[in-house]
C-alpha positions, 0 to 999 in steps of 0.5 A: 478494539482499542488495542487493535494494531494496524500494520503500516507501509510508508509512502515516501519520496519514490518508494513504499517501505517496507517492501515486501511486508508480511502482515496478518489478515485485516487492516493495513494502513498506508501513510503518505510522509512526503507532502510535496510529492504526489503518489497513487496506490494502484493495485495490480494483483491479489486474491479476491476483490482488490481494494479501490485504487486511490487518485493522487494523494500528497498526505494523510493515510489510506487503510485497506482490508486485506485477506490472506494472499500476496498483493502487488501494487504500485504508484502510477506516477512513479512506477508500474507493475513490478517496476519503479515505485512498487511493492508487495504485501504478503498477508497471512 
């Protein structure tokens, strides 16, 4: 639909914002906004089959489809599960 809304998380210098974020089930877009910094999107936990982890990314977007539940993720360069650059998405 042309009116579709995709909630977004920003991948900045050393953070995911906002976190935690609560979104409806469906697509979530991660936007890399600091081109000089390399980050990954690595999934730690969540319901069902987790989205594919990314390699290193410096710019652009990645959109994933999420079912209801709580997801934990991190940047494998600047964080780890629950530490450093990490985030939480609650999907309703």
